[in-house]
C-alpha positions in Angstrom: -16.6 -1.6 -16.5 -19.3 -1.0 -14.0 -18.5 2.0 -11.9 -18.2 0.2 -8.6 -15.8 -2.1 -9.8 -13.8 0.8 -10.7 -14.0 2.4 -7.2 -13.2 -1.0 -5.9 -10.1 -1.3 -7.9 -8.9 2.1 -6.9 -9.5 1.7 -3.2 -7.5 -1.7 -3.3 -4.6 0.2 -5.5 -4.4 2.7 -2.7 -4.5 0.2 0.2 -1.6 -1.8 -1.8 0.6 1.4 -1.9 -0.3 2.3 1.6 0.9 -1.3 2.7 3.9 -0.9 0.4 4.9 2.5 2.0 4.4 1.1 5.6 6.3 -2.1 5.0 9.0 -0.1 3.4 9.6 2.3 6.4 9.4 -0.7 8.7 12.1 -2.3 6.8 14.3 0.8 6.8 13.9 1.3 10.5 14.9 -2.3 11.2 17.9 -2.0 8.7 19.0 1.5 10.5 18.5 -0.3 14.1 21.0 -3.0 13.1 
């Protein structure tokens, strides 16, 4: 595997985790508000 592909894969993984955390916090706030 090329190094550039590996770096891209890591970036996508980090972005996916970050979006998952943001979505979870947003969902938790909505549930708490209701």
